[in-house]
Z-matrix of the N, CA and C atoms (Angstrom, degrees):
N
C 1 1.363
C 2 1.502 1 113.91
N 3 1.303 2 118.41 1 160.70
C 4 1.445 3 120.73 2 176.01
C 5 1.536 4 108.66 3 -77.09
N 6 1.367 5 113.30 4 125.81
C 7 1.439 6 119.06 5 -175.57
C 8 1.539 7 115.17 6 -53.59
N 9 1.304 8 115.88 7 -46.95
C 10 1.478 9 120.40 8 -174.91
C 11 1.538 10 109.58 9 -71.39
N 12 1.358 11 120.34 10 -24.58
C 13 1.447 12 121.23 11 173.81
C 14 1.478 13 111.49 12 -62.44
N 15 1.364 14 116.43 13 -31.41
C 16 1.428 15 121.70 14 -177.60
C 17 1.567 16 107.76 15 -91.01
N 18 1.309 17 115.54 16 -48.09
C 19 1.491 18 120.95 17 -169.41
C 20 1.579 19 110.94 18 -71.24
N 21 1.304 20 117.66 19 -36.21
C 22 1.455 21 119.39 20 -179.76
C 23 1.511 22 114.07 21 -56.80
N 24 1.384 23 117.84 22 -61.09
C 25 1.433 24 120.49 23 177.28
C 26 1.528 25 112.28 24 -62.26
N 27 1.266 26 118.68 25 -40.76
C 28 1.459 27 122.37 26 179.95
C 29 1.597 28 109.57 27 -56.90
N 30 1.283 29 117.26 28 -45.36
C 31 1.483 30 124.56 29 -179.47
C 32 1.504 31 109.47 30 -66.04
N 33 1.374 32 115.21 31 -45.97
C 34 1.480 33 115.51 32 177.86
C 35 1.480 34 115.29 33 -60.31
N 36 1.309 35 117.06 34 -44.82
C 37 1.481 36 120.16 35 179.29
C 38 1.516 37 109.77 36 -68.29
N 39 1.320 38 118.20 37 -32.48
C 40 1.459 39 121.31 38 177.09
C 41 1.538 40 109.34 39 -64.00
N 42 1.353 41 117.42 40 -47.00
C 43 1.487 42 123.58 41 179.68
C 44 1.498 43 108.84 42 -60.04
N 45 1.377 44 116.49 43 -39.18
C 46 1.480 45 117.85 44 178.82
C 47 1.497 46 111.04 45 -63.13
N 48 1.306 47 116.27 46 -37.35
C 49 1.451 48 121.88 47 176.40
C 50 1.484 49 112.24 48 -63.82
N 51 1.328 50 116.31 49 -36.52
C 52 1.462 51 120.57 50 179.35
C 53 1.580 52 109.42 51 -70.29
N 54 1.281 53 116.01 52 -32.25
C 55 1.490 54 121.00 53 -178.51
C 56 1.533 55 111.91 54 -81.95
N 57 1.334 56 116.79 55 -25.31
C 58 1.437 57 120.80 56 -177.39
C 59 1.581 58 107.25 57 -147.39
N 60 1.323 59 111.82 58 105.14
C 61 1.480 60 117.92 59 176.93
C 62 1.513 61 112.56 60 -51.92
N 63 1.235 62 113.75 61 143.44
C 64 1.543 63 122.63 62 178.08
C 65 1.489 64 114.36 63 60.57
N 66 1.352 65 119.31 64 16.80
C 67 1.467 66 121.38 65 178.18
C 68 1.568 67 109.79 66 -68.82
N 69 1.360 68 118.89 67 -45.65
C 70 1.416 69 122.13 68 -177.58
C 71 1.545 70 107.98 69 -135.15
N 72 1.303 71 114.97 70 155.59
C 73 1.442 72 123.71 71 167.68
C 74 1.542 73 105.65 72 -119.57
N 75 1.287 74 117.27 73 114.67
C 76 1.441 75 122.95 74 -176.96
C 77 1.507 76 114.31 75 -91.77
N 78 1.306 77 115.76 76 128.15
C 79 1.478 78 120.44 77 173.50
C 80 1.493 79 109.28 78 -134.12
N 81 1.344 80 114.58 79 140.43
C 82 1.451 81 117.47 80 173.32
C 83 1.569 82 106.35 81 -97.61
N 84 1.349 83 111.45 82 120.31
C 85 1.480 84 118.30 83 -174.46
C 86 1.559 85 107.64 84 -109.23
N 87 1.276 86 117.37 85 131.94
C 88 1.462 87 121.53 86 177.21
C 89 1.525 88 110.26 87 -118.03
N 90 1.332 89 116.86 88 170.76
C 91 1.453 90 118.83 89 171.45
C 92 1.569 91 109.96 90 -58.36
N 93 1.399 92 111.78 91 -35.37
C 94 1.415 93 120.46 92 171.88
C 95 1.532 94 106.71 93 -148.56
N 96 1.297 95 121.16 94 -163.46
C 97 1.407 96 123.15 95 -175.61
C 98 1.536 97 111.16 96 -98.96
N 99 1.314 98 120.29 97 16.37
C 100 1.376 99 123.83 98 178.11
C 101 1.538 100 113.81 99 -68.96
N 102 1.306 101 117.45 100 152.18
C 103 1.436 102 122.03 101 174.82
C 104 1.557 103 111.58 102 -55.24
N 105 1.285 104 114.58 103 132.44
C 106 1.489 105 119.42 104 177.76
C 107 1.556 106 104.04 105 -111.41
N 108 1.322 107 113.88 106 132.97
C 109 1.502 108 119.25 107 176.97
C 110 1.486 109 107.70 108 -107.63
N 111 1.285 110 118.71 109 127.61
C 112 1.466 111 123.10 110 174.02
C 113 1.541 112 107.21 111 -77.36
N 114 1.300 113 115.76 112 160.43
C 115 1.444 114 122.95 113 -179.37
C 116 1.597 115 110.09 114 -60.25
N 117 1.300 116 114.99 115 -29.94
C 118 1.444 117 118.76 116 177.79
C 119 1.502 118 115.70 117 -80.75
N 120 1.361 119 115.26 118 -1.71
C 121 1.405 120 118.75 119 176.52
C 122 1.607 121 117.54 120 104.48
N 123 1.271 122 116.69 121 -21.54
C 124 1.448 123 120.26 122 178.79
C 125 1.562 124 109.17 123 -65.87
N 126 1.311 125 115.13 124 141.26
C 127 1.432 126 120.25 125 -179.43
C 128 1.517 127 110.01 126 -120.51
N 129 1.281 128 116.91 127 146.76
C 130 1.500 129 121.80 128 172.20
C 131 1.488 130 109.23 129 -145.72
N 132 1.354 131 112.47 130 166.08
C 133 1.458 132 119.22 131 -179.88
C 134 1.574 133 106.57 132 -117.43
N 135 1.320 134 118.10 133 124.13
C 136 1.456 135 119.81 134 -177.69
C 137 1.591 136 108.78 135 -63.37
N 138 1.315 137 114.73 136 146.56
C 139 1.433 138 119.55 137 -178.46
C 140 1.498 139 112.74 138 -80.21
N 141 1.343 140 115.33 139 -17.00
C 142 1.494 141 120.73 140 179.08
C 143 1.536 142 107.84 141 -158.54
N 144 1.365 143 114.67 142 164.49
C 145 1.445 144 117.48 143 178.95
C 146 1.501 145 108.44 144 -110.63
N 147 1.343 146 113.95 145 162.52
C 148 1.491 147 120.34 146 178.84
C 149 1.489 148 112.85 147 -56.48
N 150 1.310 149 118.92 148 -31.02
C 151 1.422 150 121.20 149 178.37
C 152 1.510 151 115.40 150 -78.07
N 153 1.343 152 116.09 151 -13.86
C 154 1.453 153 122.81 152 176.97
C 155 1.500 154 115.53 153 -94.88
N 156 1.301 155 117.49 154 -2.59
C 157 1.493 156 121.07 155 -179.12
C 158 1.529 157 105.69 156 -130.63
N 159 1.336 158 113.21 157 135.64
C 160 1.460 159 118.86 158 -174.41
C 161 1.497 160 114.46 159 -95.64
N 162 1.362 161 113.94 160 -26.70
C 163 1.529 162 116.98 161 178.80
C 164 1.573 163 105.83 162 -165.08
N 165 1.323 164 111.96 163 165.71
C 166 1.413 165 118.60 164 174.13
C 167 1.508 166 107.40 165 -151.98
N 168 1.314 167 119.04 166 163.45
C 169 1.399 168 123.92 167 178.80
C 170 1.491 169 113.42 168 -70.82
N 171 1.361 170 117.02 169 -52.82
C 172 1.402 171 124.22 170 179.57
C 173 1.527 172 111.05 171 -131.63
N 174 1.298 173 117.74 172 117.03
C 175 1.432 174 122.61 173 -177.99
C 176 1.505 175 105.06 174 -104.03
N 177 1.253 176 118.51 175 121.49
C 178 1.474 177 128.15 176 175.02
C 179 1.515 178 112.52 177 -103.67
N 180 1.305 179 113.89 178 122.40
C 181 1.473 180 118.31 179 -179.22
C 182 1.563 181 110.63 180 -117.33
N 183 1.346 182 112.55 181 108.38
C 184 1.527 183 116.76 182 -177.60
C 185 1.503 184 110.68 183 -74.50
N 186 1.313 185 115.24 184 164.23
C 187 1.423 186 121.15 185 179.84
C 188 1.505 187 110.23 186 -105.09
N 189 1.344 188 113.21 187 -162.92
C 190 1.407 189 122.81 188 -175.74
C 191 1.503 190 113.62 189 124.63
N 192 1.291 191 120.71 190 -178.46
C 193 1.437 192 124.34 191 -179.84
C 194 1.485 193 113.33 192 -54.12
N 195 1.395 194 114.30 193 -37.85
C 196 1.502 195 116.96 194 -177.56
C 197 1.453 196 113.17 195 -66.35
N 198 1.362 197 118.27 196 -34.27
C 199 1.454 198 121.09 197 179.04
C 200 1.489 199 113.37 198 -66.43
N 201 1.336 200 115.21 199 -29.90
C 202 1.452 201 122.18 200 -179.72
C 203 1.591 202 112.01 201 -89.08
N 204 1.309 203 115.97 202 -10.44
C 205 1.414 204 123.70 203 -176.61
C 206 1.578 205 112.15 204 -69.04
N 207 1.320 206 113.31 205 139.36
C 208 1.467 207 118.21 206 175.57
C 209 1.576 208 109.74 207 -84.79
N 210 1.309 209 116.11 208 4.54
C 211 1.480 210 119.75 209 178.98
C 212 1.535 211 110.83 210 -75.98
N 213 1.293 212 118.53 211 -11.66
C 214 1.445 213 122.27 212 178.29
C 215 1.515 214 107.52 213 -72.75
N 216 1.319 215 117.98 214 123.83
C 217 1.430 216 122.38 215 -170.18
C 218 1.558 217 112.60 216 -81.02
N 219 1.337 218 116.82 217 158.61
C 220 1.459 219 118.49 218 173.79
C 221 1.549 220 114.18 219 -55.10
N 222 1.321 221 113.48 220 -36.89
C 223 1.522 222 118.96 221 177.29
C 224 1.517 223 109.82 222 -63.76
N 225 1.312 224 117.27 223 -43.85
C 226 1.497 225 119.42 224 178.70
C 227 1.522 226 110.48 225 -63.16
N 228 1.359 227 116.94 226 -41.65
C 229 1.473 228 119.59 227 179.40
C 230 1.500 229 110.85 228 -67.71
N 231 1.328 230 118.72 229 -32.44
C 232 1.471 231 120.81 230 176.65
C 233 1.608 232 109.02 231 -68.62
N 234 1.314 233 117.01 232 -38.33
C 235 1.480 234 118.19 233 175.77
C 236 1.562 235 111.34 234 -63.94
N 237 1.360 236 115.87 235 -43.22
C 238 1.451 237 121.31 236 175.86
C 239 1.539 238 110.38 237 -59.51
N 240 1.288 239 115.75 238 -47.71
C 241 1.526 240 119.01 239 -177.18
C 242 1.521 241 107.53 240 -61.79
N 243 1.273 242 122.46 241 -41.43
C 244 1.410 243 124.68 242 -176.82
C 245 1.575 244 108.35 243 -64.42
N 246 1.346 245 116.21 244 -44.19
C 247 1.487 246 119.03 245 179.01
C 248 1.523 247 109.34 246 -67.39
N 249 1.339 248 119.31 247 -39.47
C 250 1.423 249 119.28 248 177.86
C 251 1.494 250 112.93 249 -61.33
N 252 1.350 251 118.20 250 -42.32
C 253 1.482 252 122.12 251 -178.25
C 254 1.509 253 108.08 252 -63.01
N 255 1.351 254 119.38 253 -34.96
C 256 1.431 255 122.65 254 -175.47
C 257 1.554 256 115.83 255 -93.81
N 258 1.334 257 114.97 256 8.80
C 259 1.432 258 120.97 257 175.90
C 260 1.509 259 110.09 258 -104.96
N 261 1.351 260 113.22 259 149.56
C 262 1.502 261 117.66 260 -175.99
C 263 1.576 262 110.13 261 -76.75
N 264 1.361 263 111.93 262 -32.35
C 265 1.520 264 116.11 263 177.90
C 266 1.515 265 107.83 264 -137.15
N 267 1.290 266 118.77 265 145.63
C 268 1.451 267 126.52 266 175.85
C 269 1.530 268 105.89 267 -126.30
N 270 1.297 269 118.29 268 124.08
C 271 1.459 270 122.39 269 -178.97
C 272 1.573 271 109.67 270 -127.61
N 273 1.275 272 116.52 271 135.60
C 274 1.488 273 118.97 272 176.41
C 275 1.555 274 106.46 273 -116.11
N 276 1.268 275 110.56 274 148.96
C 277 1.418 276 120.61 275 173.90
C 278 1.523 277 110.51 276 -111.71
N 279 1.295 278 118.41 277 125.05
C 280 1.441 279 122.47 278 174.93
C 281 1.547 280 107.64 279 58.52
N 282 1.333 281 116.76 280 -127.97
C 283 1.470 282 122.10 281 -172.28
C 284 1.546 283 109.87 282 -80.97
N 285 1.311 284 118.82 283 7.48
C 286 1.468 285 119.14 284 169.84
C 287 1.520 286 108.57 285 -61.03
N 288 1.338 287 118.55 286 -15.32
C 289 1.439 288 122.99 287 176.95
C 290 1.519 289 111.82 288 -62.26
N 291 1.366 290 118.79 289 -29.46
C 292 1.363 291 121.04 290 175.68
C 293 1.537 292 112.83 291 -61.42
N 294 1.282 293 116.73 292 -40.57
C 295 1.490 294 120.30 293 179.02
C 296 1.479 295 111.31 294 -63.09
N 297 1.279 296 119.98 295 -45.60
C 298 1.482 297 116.39 296 -178.05
C 299 1.491 298 110.94 297 -76.01
N 300 1.314 299 117.76 298 -24.02
C 301 1.515 300 118.98 299 174.52
C 302 1.505 301 108.10 300 -66.23
N 303 1.317 302 118.27 301 -40.23
C 304 1.464 303 123.15 302 -178.87
C 305 1.555 304 113.55 303 -65.80
N 306 1.367 305 115.11 304 -21.66
C 307 1.478 306 118.50 305 179.49
C 308 1.541 307 109.61 306 -80.04
N 309 1.318 308 119.37 307 -9.53
C 310 1.446 309 118.42 308 179.09
C 311 1.453 310 116.38 309 96.11
N 312 1.319 311 118.41 310 49.03
C 313 1.413 312 122.11 311 -179.59
C 314 1.591 313 112.64 312 -59.21
N 315 1.307 314 119.84 313 151.44
C 316 1.401 315 117.92 314 178.73
C 317 1.510 316 112.59 315 -61.13
N 318 1.335 317 115.24 316 144.96
C 319 1.511 318 122.39 317 177.98
C 320 1.545 319 108.18 318 -50.87
N 321 1.318 320 112.97 319 146.45
C 322 1.493 321 124.61 320 179.05
C 323 1.498 322 114.46 321 66.92
N 324 1.322 323 117.56 322 12.11
C 325 1.528 324 118.35 323 172.01
C 326 1.504 325 107.07 324 -66.56
N 327 1.365 326 115.13 325 134.55
C 328 1.428 327 121.82 326 177.88
C 329 1.492 328 109.48 327 -93.87
N 330 1.355 329 116.67 328 126.31
C 331 1.458 330 121.67 329 -179.37
C 332 1.541 331 108.75 330 -135.96
N 333 1.337 332 116.92 331 155.75
C 334 1.461 333 124.94 332 179.07
C 335 1.475 334 105.90 333 -113.40
N 336 1.335 335 115.71 334 156.81
C 337 1.434 336 125.32 335 171.32
C 338 1.535 337 108.53 336 -154.54
N 339 1.297 338 116.29 337 178.13
C 340 1.477 339 122.39 338 179.10
C 341 1.520 340 108.14 339 -61.58
N 342 1.296 341 113.96 340 142.20
C 343 1.505 342 120.94 341 -169.20
C 344 1.580 343 106.24 342 -60.70
N 345 1.294 344 120.27 343 -31.78
C 346 1.507 345 122.17 344 -177.54
C 347 1.525 346 109.49 345 -69.86
N 348 1.265 347 119.72 346 -12.75
C 349 1.511 348 120.26 347 -176.01
C 350 1.610 349 112.76 348 -119.52
N 351 1.324 350 116.85 349 2.37
C 352 1.494 351 116.91 350 -178.60
C 353 1.528 352 114.56 351 -59.09
N 354 1.368 353 113.93 352 -44.19
C 355 1.469 354 116.04 353 -179.31
C 356 1.544 355 113.55 354 -66.25
N 357 1.374 356 112.16 355 -42.89
C 358 1.475 357 115.70 356 179.99
C 359 1.610 358 110.07 357 -65.08
N 360 1.308 359 116.43 358 -43.04
C 361 1.519 360 117.55 359 178.59
C 362 1.484 361 111.01 360 -60.03
N 363 1.375 362 117.53 361 -43.32
C 364 1.477 363 121.46 362 -179.26
C 365 1.520 364 109.55 363 -66.10
N 366 1.260 365 118.67 364 -38.00
C 367 1.416 366 122.76 365 177.86
C 368 1.507 367 115.14 366 -64.22
N 369 1.327 368 114.69 367 -42.71
C 370 1.465 369 121.58 368 177.86
C 371 1.524 370 113.65 369 -73.90
N 372 1.352 371 116.37 370 -29.29
C 373 1.436 372 121.36 371 -175.93
C 374 1.539 373 110.91 372 -128.03
N 375 1.326 374 118.55 373 63.68
C 376 1.485 375 120.46 374 -170.81
C 377 1.508 376 115.44 375 -61.16
N 378 1.397 377 119.06 376 -17.47
C 379 1.458 378 122.00 377 178.36
C 380 1.519 379 112.55 378 -78.64
N 381 1.316 380 117.72 379 -10.29
C 382 1.442 381 122.69 380 178.74
C 383 1.543 382 108.39 381 -94.94
N 384 1.348 383 118.68 382 159.16
C 385 1.454 384 125.88 383 176.11
C 386 1.568 385 105.18 384 -105.39
N 387 1.302 386 117.99 385 108.05
C 388 1.442 387 120.78 386 179.47
C 389 1.497 388 108.74 387 -93.81
N 390 1.364 389 113.30 388 118.52
C 391 1.465 390 122.65 389 178.12
C 392 1.529 391 109.04 390 -73.02
N 393 1.325 392 116.94 391 134.36
C 394 1.421 393 120.07 392 -177.23
C 395 1.550 394 114.69 393 -111.55
N 396 1.296 395 115.30 394 -7.70
C 397 1.471 396 118.89 395 -170.26
C 398 1.556 397 115.65 396 -118.36
N 399 1.260 398 119.53 397 -32.12
C 400 1.390 399 124.04 398 -171.01
C 401 1.570 400 111.37 399 -87.84
N 402 1.351 401 115.45 400 149.99
C 403 1.445 402 119.14 401 176.66
C 404 1.539 403 113.93 402 -68.52
N 405 1.317 404 114.68 403 -34.48
C 406 1.453 405 117.11 404 172.60
C 407 1.573 406 108.34 405 -155.28
N 408 1.319 407 115.62 406 159.31
C 409 1.471 408 119.08 407 178.98
C 410 1.592 409 107.65 408 -140.28
N 411 1.323 410 111.91 409 161.33
C 412 1.450 411 122.04 410 176.38
C 413 1.495 412 106.39 411 -123.86
N 414 1.315 413 117.06 412 138.22
C 415 1.410 414 123.90 413 172.51
C 416 1.536 415 106.66 414 -139.85
N 417 1.336 416 116.93 415 97.45
C 418 1.471 417 120.49 416 -172.13
C 419 1.542 418 111.46 417 61.17
N 420 1.327 419 115.41 418 -124.56
C 421 1.483 420 115.77 419 179.29
C 422 1.513 421 113.91 420 -90.04
N 423 1.333 422 115.11 421 3.20
C 424 1.446 423 120.37 422 178.70
C 425 1.544 424 111.78 423 -96.40
N 426 1.251 425 114.93 424 127.92
C 427 1.504 426 121.67 425 174.63
C 428 1.551 427 106.13 426 -123.17
N 429 1.327 428 114.41 427 146.79
C 430 1.447 429 117.87 428 176.28
C 431 1.552 430 108.66 429 -150.50
N 432 1.381 431 114.14 430 151.86
C 433 1.448 432 117.43 431 -174.97
C 434 1.511 433 105.05 432 -121.99
N 435 1.365 434 115.30 433 161.04
C 436 1.462 435 121.76 434 -176.78
C 437 1.549 436 112.69 435 -75.28
N 438 1.283 437 116.40 436 -16.19
C 439 1.449 438 117.63 437 171.64
C 440 1.498 439 114.11 438 139.31
N 441 1.368 440 115.85 439 159.10
C 442 1.386 441 129.37 440 179.22
C 443 1.498 442 115.65 441 37.12
N 444 1.274 443 120.52 442 -103.16
C 445 1.476 444 121.84 443 -176.19
C 446 1.557 445 114.29 444 -71.81
N 447 1.286 446 114.29 445 -21.83
C 448 1.524 447 113.94 446 175.12
C 449 1.541 448 112.33 447 -68.03
N 450 1.319 449 114.42 448 -15.23
C 451 1.458 450 117.18 449 169.64
C 452 1.523 451 113.84 450 -64.02
N 453 1.280 452 117.92 451 -30.00
C 454 1.478 453 122.31 452 170.12
C 455 1.499 454 110.56 453 -64.53
N 456 1.313 455 115.41 454 -46.41
C 457 1.473 456 119.12 455 -179.38
C 458 1.518 457 107.88 456 -58.89
N 459 1.288 458 118.60 457 -52.51
C 460 1.482 459 120.56 458 174.73
C 461 1.502 460 113.95 459 -49.29
N 462 1.364 461 115.75 460 -49.18
C 463 1.454 462 119.57 461 -178.69
C 464 1.513 463 112.60 462 -59.99
N 465 1.341 464 115.32 463 -42.39
C 466 1.446 465 119.86 464 179.52
C 467 1.523 466 110.50 465 -59.64
N 468 1.335 467 117.84 466 -35.25
C 469 1.456 468 122.63 467 -179.13
C 470 1.569 469 108.99 468 -71.09
N 471 1.329 470 116.90 469 -37.30
C 472 1.478 471 120.58 470 175.12
C 473 1.493 472 111.12 471 -63.76
N 474 1.349 473 116.93 472 -45.87
C 475 1.439 474 121.03 473 177.59
C 476 1.518 475 111.29 474 -57.22
N 477 1.320 476 115.55 475 -45.08
C 478 1.490 477 121.65 476 177.35
C 479 1.506 478 111.07 477 -56.02
N 480 1.290 479 116.24 478 -46.24
C 481 1.484 480 122.19 479 -176.86
C 482 1.511 481 106.51 480 -64.04
N 483 1.354 482 118.88 481 -45.91
C 484 1.439 483 122.50 482 -173.38
C 485 1.535 484 113.08 483 -73.94
N 486 1.391 485 116.67 484 -38.31
C 487 1.422 486 117.96 485 -171.09
C 488 1.463 487 116.86 486 -135.26
N 489 1.332 488 116.60 487 5.34
C 490 1.466 489 121.53 488 175.57
C 491 1.489 490 115.67 489 101.05
N 492 1.297 491 115.12 490 164.23
C 493 1.418 492 124.15 491 -177.89
C 494 1.513 493 113.95 492 -63.72
N 495 1.309 494 115.05 493 -31.04
C 496 1.505 495 119.84 494 -176.82
C 497 1.564 496 109.84 495 -66.73
N 498 1.311 497 118.99 496 -42.62
C 499 1.430 498 121.21 497 179.60
C 500 1.561 499 110.63 498 -70.10
N 501 1.302 500 112.72 499 -40.45
C 502 1.503 501 118.84 500 179.20
C 503 1.528 502 109.89 501 -60.37
N 504 1.365 503 119.08 502 -42.37
C 505 1.444 504 122.58 503 179.64
C 506 1.549 505 110.29 504 -71.21
N 507 1.316 506 116.62 505 -34.21
C 508 1.466 507 118.91 506 176.21
C 509 1.539 508 110.63 507 -62.06
N 510 1.366 509 117.79 508 -45.65
C 511 1.423 510 122.10 509 175.74
C 512 1.520 511 113.94 510 -60.93
N 513 1.352 512 114.95 511 -46.51
C 514 1.503 513 119.56 512 -179.75
C 515 1.550 514 109.66 513 -61.06
N 516 1.371 515 116.48 514 -40.15
C 517 1.480 516 117.02 515 179.11
C 518 1.472 517 111.19 516 -67.68
N 519 1.326 518 118.23 517 -40.28
C 520 1.502 519 120.30 518 -179.21
C 521 1.502 520 109.83 519 -67.34
N 522 1.323 521 119.70 520 -35.46
C 523 1.422 522 121.17 521 179.07
C 524 1.582 523 114.18 522 -83.95
N 525 1.302 524 113.45 523 -4.55
C 526 1.429 525 122.48 524 -176.16
C 527 1.555 526 113.82 525 53.31
N 528 1.337 527 109.29 526 53.49
C 529 1.490 528 117.75 527 174.35
C 530 1.503 529 110.97 528 -125.76
N 531 1.305 530 115.82 529 156.81
C 532 1.409 531 120.09 530 -179.95
C 533 1.513 532 110.45 531 -75.05
N 534 1.358 533 116.68 532 135.96
C 535 1.461 534 119.42 533 176.16
C 536 1.494 535 109.67 534 -124.68
N 537 1.316 536 113.13 535 128.15
C 538 1.573 537 116.50 536 -177.49
C 539 1.485 538 104.89 537 -122.89
């Protein structure tokens, strides 16, 4: 996966937790508990697997080469789909949109991805509406961002919805990012 797709939202939610105790409980969920290597070389071990968790409030799916890879098995996609169905919100960062598209999103769902992949994603999933201009979009419980640092923008919006503009601005200030 792309390191910033993972680290940006993780850091924003962590800073929200520092600003407001008990605001979020962070878990790193993998298809299993095997080591995951980011494209930049950093490795981590998920704290739980998709089969060990039945639901979550907000599921964040990072992008990267792995998200676009056909090496993800039908069984893994089934586990992801189950978790998505049982989650209140599902958000993708960058090409994480490919993963949720492969799970069979409802027709006409609007999703965003990195500008370099919008045409390909639209071609592979013509029943979806691929946003080409916005940093992030929401369609029902599905949120998606255009990529990398726009994942932080999306996360700041989720924090604002959950706990208000004050906490979102606190997080943005701490991360030294622009918040609008």
